[in-house]
C-alpha positions as CSV (number, residue, x, y, z in Angstrom):
1,M,-94.7,-62.9,-27.3
2,T,-91.1,-63.5,-28.0
3,S,-89.7,-62.9,-31.2
4,P,-87.7,-65.4,-32.9
5,D,-84.6,-66.5,-33.0
6,P,-83.6,-64.8,-36.5
7,R,-80.8,-66.5,-36.8
8,T,-83.0,-69.9,-37.2
9,E,-83.6,-68.6,-40.7
10,L,-80.8,-68.9,-41.8
11,P,-79.3,-71.5,-44.4
12,V,-77.0,-74.5,-42.9
13,P,-74.3,-75.5,-44.5
14,N,-73.6,-78.8,-46.1
15,R,-70.6,-80.2,-43.3
16,R,-69.3,-83.5,-44.4
17,A,-68.5,-86.1,-42.0
18,P,-65.1,-86.4,-40.5
19,Y,-63.3,-88.7,-42.2
20,R,-61.7,-91.7,-40.3
21,G,-60.2,-94.0,-42.5
22,P,-56.6,-94.4,-42.5
23,A,-54.9,-91.6,-43.5
24,H,-53.3,-92.8,-46.3
25,L,-57.1,-93.0,-47.8
26,A,-57.4,-89.2,-47.0
27,P,-58.8,-87.4,-49.2
28,P,-56.3,-84.1,-50.6
29,L,-56.9,-81.1,-48.3
30,A,-57.8,-78.0,-50.6
31,P,-55.4,-76.0,-52.6
32,E,-53.8,-72.4,-51.1
33,T,-56.5,-69.9,-53.1
34,G,-53.9,-66.4,-51.5
35,P,-52.0,-65.3,-48.9
36,V,-52.4,-65.6,-45.4
37,Y,-54.2,-61.8,-44.1
38,E,-52.2,-60.7,-40.4
39,P,-53.9,-58.1,-38.2
40,P,-50.5,-55.3,-38.2
41,T,-48.6,-54.6,-34.9
42,P,-50.6,-52.0,-32.9
43,R,-49.4,-48.6,-32.7
44,R,-48.0,-47.1,-29.8
45,A,-50.1,-44.3,-27.4
46,R,-49.3,-41.1,-29.3
47,M,-48.6,-38.2,-26.5
48,D,-51.6,-35.8,-25.2
49,R,-51.6,-33.1,-27.9
50,G,-52.4,-30.6,-24.9
51,M,-49.3,-31.7,-23.3
52,R,-47.4,-31.5,-26.1
53,S,-48.0,-28.2,-26.9
54,D,-47.4,-28.1,-22.8
55,L,-43.6,-29.0,-22.9
56,G,-43.1,-26.6,-26.8
57,L,-44.1,-23.4,-24.2
58,I,-42.0,-24.4,-21.7
59,G,-38.8,-25.1,-24.1
60,F,-39.8,-21.9,-25.6
61,L,-39.6,-19.7,-22.9
62,V,-36.0,-22.3,-21.0
63,L,-34.6,-20.9,-24.9
64,A,-35.2,-17.0,-24.7
65,A,-34.4,-16.7,-21.3
66,V,-30.8,-17.7,-22.2
67,V,-30.3,-15.4,-25.1
68,G,-31.9,-12.2,-23.2
69,L,-29.1,-13.0,-20.3
70,V,-26.1,-13.0,-23.1
71,A,-27.6,-10.3,-24.6
72,W,-27.9,-8.3,-21.5
73,N,-24.2,-9.0,-20.4
74,V,-22.9,-8.2,-23.7
75,A,-24.7,-4.8,-23.5
76,G,-23.4,-4.2,-20.5
77,E,-20.2,-5.0,-20.4
78,M,-19.9,-2.3,-24.2
79,A,-21.8,0.0,-21.4
80,G,-19.2,-0.1,-19.1
81,G,-16.5,0.7,-21.5
82,V,-17.9,3.4,-22.7
83,L,-19.2,4.8,-19.3
84,H,-15.7,3.7,-17.4
85,P,-12.9,3.3,-20.1
86,K,-10.0,1.7,-18.6
87,P,-7.5,4.2,-16.8
88,T,-4.4,4.3,-19.5
89,A,-0.5,6.1,-17.8
90,P,1.1,8.7,-19.6
91,G,1.9,8.2,-23.8
92,G,-1.2,5.6,-23.6
93,V,0.3,2.5,-21.7
94,G,-2.6,0.4,-19.8
95,I,-2.0,0.6,-15.8
96,V,-1.9,-3.2,-15.3
97,S,-2.4,-4.0,-11.9
98,T,-0.8,-7.0,-10.1
99,P,-3.0,-9.9,-8.2
100,A,-2.9,-9.6,-4.3
101,P,-3.2,-12.4,-2.2
102,S,-6.4,-12.6,-0.6
103,T,-6.8,-10.7,2.9
104,G,-9.6,-11.4,4.0
105,S,-12.3,-8.9,3.7
106,A,-10.3,-6.0,4.1
107,S,-11.2,-3.3,1.2
108,T,-9.6,-1.4,-1.2
109,P,-7.9,1.4,-0.7
110,A,-9.1,4.6,-2.3
111,G,-7.1,5.9,-5.6
112,S,-5.0,2.2,-5.3
113,P,-5.6,0.0,-9.0
114,A,-8.8,-2.5,-8.6
115,I,-7.2,-5.8,-7.6
116,A,-8.5,-9.0,-9.9
117,S,-10.1,-11.8,-8.1
118,V,-8.3,-15.1,-8.8
119,S,-10.6,-18.4,-8.6
120,P,-10.6,-21.4,-6.5
121,S,-8.6,-22.8,-9.6
122,A,-5.9,-20.5,-9.4
123,E,-5.3,-20.5,-6.1
124,A,-4.7,-24.0,-6.1
125,T,-2.6,-24.6,-8.3
126,A,-0.5,-21.3,-7.5
127,S,2.8,-21.5,-5.7
128,P,3.7,-21.0,-2.1
129,A,3.9,-17.3,-0.9
130,P,8.1,-17.4,-0.3
131,T,9.4,-17.7,3.3
132,P,10.5,-14.5,4.4
133,T,14.8,-14.2,4.8
134,P,15.1,-13.9,8.5
135,R,16.5,-10.9,9.9
136,P,20.7,-11.6,10.6
137,A,21.6,-11.6,14.2
138,R,23.0,-8.9,15.6
139,K,26.4,-9.6,16.4
140,P,29.6,-7.3,15.7
141,V,31.1,-7.4,12.3
142,N,35.0,-6.5,11.5
143,V,35.2,-6.2,7.8
144,R,37.7,-5.5,5.2
145,I,37.8,-5.5,1.4
146,E,41.6,-5.0,0.5
147,R,43.6,-7.7,2.2
148,R,47.3,-6.3,1.2
149,P,46.4,-2.4,1.2
150,A,50.3,-2.2,0.8
151,A,49.6,-3.0,-2.9
152,V,47.8,-0.6,-3.6
153,F,48.6,2.0,-1.9
154,A,49.9,5.4,-4.1
155,S,51.7,8.3,-1.5
156,E,50.8,11.6,-3.4
157,Q,53.8,13.1,-4.8
158,K,53.1,16.2,-3.9
159,A,52.3,17.7,0.0
160,T,48.9,19.4,-2.2
161,W,47.9,15.9,-4.1
162,C,46.0,14.1,-1.5
163,A,43.0,14.3,-3.4
164,A,44.4,12.4,-6.2
165,A,46.0,10.1,-4.1
166,A,42.7,9.1,-2.3
167,V,41.6,8.5,-5.8
168,Q,44.0,6.8,-7.3
169,I,44.4,4.3,-4.2
170,A,40.7,3.9,-4.4
171,L,40.3,3.1,-8.1
172,N,43.3,0.6,-7.6
173,V,41.0,-1.2,-4.8
174,T,37.9,-1.4,-7.2
175,G,40.2,-2.8,-9.6
176,P,40.8,-4.5,-12.4
177,H,44.3,-3.1,-12.7
178,V,46.4,-1.9,-10.5
179,D,48.7,1.8,-11.0
180,T,50.1,3.4,-8.6
181,S,53.1,5.2,-10.3
182,R,53.3,9.1,-10.8
183,A,52.2,9.6,-14.5
184,R,48.6,8.2,-13.2
185,Q,48.5,10.4,-10.6
186,A,49.6,13.5,-12.3
187,R,46.6,12.5,-14.7
188,I,43.9,11.9,-12.6
189,L,45.2,15.6,-10.9
190,G,45.0,17.1,-14.8
191,L,41.0,15.4,-14.4
192,L,40.2,16.5,-10.8
193,R,41.1,19.8,-11.8
194,D,39.1,20.5,-15.0
195,A,36.2,18.5,-13.1
196,T,36.5,20.8,-9.8
197,T,34.4,24.1,-9.8
198,R,35.0,27.1,-7.8
199,R,31.9,26.4,-6.0
200,D,33.3,23.1,-5.0
201,S,37.0,24.5,-4.2
202,R,37.4,28.2,-3.9
203,N,41.3,27.6,-3.3
204,G,41.7,26.3,-6.9
205,G,42.2,22.7,-6.0
206,A,40.4,19.9,-6.0
207,G,36.9,19.6,-4.1
208,P,35.1,16.2,-2.9
209,L,32.9,16.5,-6.0
210,G,35.0,17.2,-8.7
211,M,36.8,13.5,-7.0
212,V,33.4,11.7,-7.8
213,A,33.1,12.6,-11.1
214,T,36.7,12.0,-11.3
215,L,35.9,8.0,-10.3
216,E,33.2,7.6,-11.9
217,R,35.1,8.3,-15.4
218,L,37.8,5.8,-14.7
219,G,36.4,3.7,-12.8
220,K,33.1,1.2,-13.0
221,T,31.6,2.3,-9.7
222,D,28.9,4.9,-8.9
223,Y,30.1,7.8,-6.3
224,A,27.9,10.0,-4.5
225,L,29.3,13.3,-2.3
226,H,27.4,12.7,1.4
227,I,27.2,15.2,4.2
228,H,25.8,14.2,7.7
229,G,25.9,16.2,11.5
230,T,28.1,13.9,13.0
231,R,30.5,11.6,13.1
232,A,29.2,9.0,14.0
233,E,25.8,9.2,11.0
234,A,28.9,9.8,8.5
235,L,31.1,6.9,10.1
236,R,27.9,4.3,9.9
237,D,26.6,5.8,6.5
238,A,30.2,4.7,5.1
239,A,30.2,1.8,6.7
240,A,27.1,0.1,5.5
241,A,28.1,1.3,1.8
242,I,31.4,-0.9,1.5
243,K,29.7,-3.9,3.1
244,R,26.6,-3.5,1.1
245,T,28.8,-2.8,-2.0
246,G,32.5,-4.3,-1.4
247,H,34.3,-1.1,-2.3
248,P,36.0,1.9,-0.2
249,A,35.1,4.5,0.8
250,I,36.8,8.4,1.1
251,L,36.6,10.3,4.4
252,L,37.2,14.0,4.1
253,A,39.6,14.2,7.0
254,W,41.3,17.1,8.8
255,R,38.9,19.5,8.3
256,G,38.5,18.8,5.1
257,A,42.2,19.8,4.0
258,H,43.0,16.1,3.8
259,A,41.3,12.7,2.1
260,W,41.5,8.7,3.9
261,V,41.1,6.0,1.7
262,M,38.2,3.6,4.2
263,T,39.1,0.3,3.6
264,G,37.2,-1.2,6.0
265,F,35.6,-1.3,9.7
266,R,34.8,-2.3,12.9
267,A,31.0,-2.0,14.2
268,D,29.0,-4.0,17.3
269,A,26.6,-5.4,14.6
270,D,26.0,-4.6,10.8
271,P,25.5,-1.5,9.7
272,A,24.0,-2.5,6.4
273,A,21.2,-4.3,8.1
274,F,20.8,-2.0,11.6
275,R,20.6,1.9,11.8
276,N,21.9,2.3,14.8
277,A,25.0,0.1,14.7
278,R,28.1,1.9,16.0
279,V,31.7,1.9,14.5
280,S,34.2,1.8,16.6
281,G,37.4,2.6,14.1
282,A,37.9,1.9,10.7
283,Y,40.7,0.5,8.3
284,I,42.5,3.7,6.8
285,I,44.6,4.1,3.4
286,D,46.5,7.0,4.0
287,P,48.0,8.8,1.4
288,W,50.4,11.2,3.5
289,Y,52.2,8.3,4.3
290,P,55.0,8.4,6.0
291,R,55.5,12.1,5.9
292,V,55.0,14.4,9.0
293,S,52.9,16.3,9.8
294,S,53.3,19.7,12.2
295,I,49.7,19.9,13.1
296,W,48.5,16.1,12.9
297,G,51.3,14.0,13.3
298,P,53.5,11.7,11.4
299,S,51.0,9.0,9.7
300,D,50.3,5.5,10.0
301,G,51.2,2.6,7.1
302,P,48.7,1.6,4.4
303,G,46.0,-0.2,6.2
304,V,46.3,0.7,10.0
305,F,43.2,-0.2,12.0
306,Q,42.4,3.6,13.1
307,N,40.2,3.2,16.5
308,A,37.6,5.8,18.1
309,A,40.2,7.9,19.8
310,E,42.2,8.3,16.7
311,M,38.9,9.0,14.6
312,R,38.0,12.1,17.3
313,R,41.5,12.8,16.2
314,N,41.8,13.6,13.0
315,Y,38.2,12.9,11.5
316,L,36.6,16.3,12.2
317,P,33.8,19.1,10.9
318,W,34.0,20.7,7.4
319,R,35.9,24.0,7.7
320,R,38.3,25.8,5.2
321,P,40.5,28.5,5.9
322,E,39.6,29.7,2.0
323,G,36.1,30.6,2.7
324,R,32.7,29.6,3.8
325,Y,30.8,26.9,2.3
326,P,27.4,26.7,3.0
327,G,25.8,22.7,3.6
328,R,29.4,21.8,4.1
329,D,30.9,24.1,7.3
330,G,30.4,22.0,10.5
331,N,29.4,18.7,9.1
332,F,30.9,15.7,8.1
333,L,31.5,14.8,4.6
334,V,32.2,11.6,2.6
335,I,32.5,10.2,-0.6
336,V,30.6,6.4,-0.7
337,P,30.0,3.8,-3.0
338,R,26.7,3.8,-4.4
339,S,27.0,0.6,-6.6
């Protein structure tokens, strides 16, 4: 047996029949009794609590990894500075290595300072390597640094004053003033004798080292005494120094008894660029001029070119009658400019 519908027991509301008459005679509407309630906008679905906890754990692990990596690098640098301190030069000055261009996979030689690596950005902005200067062509040269040799010439006032006269001529060539007077030569002679030791000259005169000291005292050019085993080596050394500095050299001629001022040369190549250049002769200012030697004959005027035959006849190995000179005997001596 079916139960009766419970809705049948509910009271039936008294409903008024709808008004169907003229609109102006319609009954008034009931007044508003309160605000109209509207349901709120539904909330967004929140993140699942399990997913939120997983993301928090992942963020914590990432942050911990970053902090650990930074701490590891700082600790490594501190430990490296303690265990392997940077080398320092004497006096506490640090050794700074200059970065060098990369040469592929070649390793740094043992004992050499480390080469700093260059970042790609630095390589991109670095200036290109300079183009090497091409080697000059091998060709004959004719060099003369003094175009007016007669203007700087000073004849030796006495037969034994050749060293003082040679120094005087060399100083006149280097400048800035020209003084060919006897007083100037006498003063140079006095300085030469004061600067010459017994080992430099055994006869009480002026020695080659005394000439070097006097040239540097009175002039602004540095000089040095060079000793060679052959005439060719000595002439090439003097020619290269003249070409490089523009200053004269002094040859110890007549077996060391005389001095020639060399102001130029001829060669089959530039001796400053080619070590095997052959010097065929030299331009000489001879303080002995205009005298005539009973052994060596008449002297040529200032600036005359002395060819290879004249060099072999006059520029001879050192040998002095007053005694032996270890290191000089049998060799060729030349006083060359250094700067």
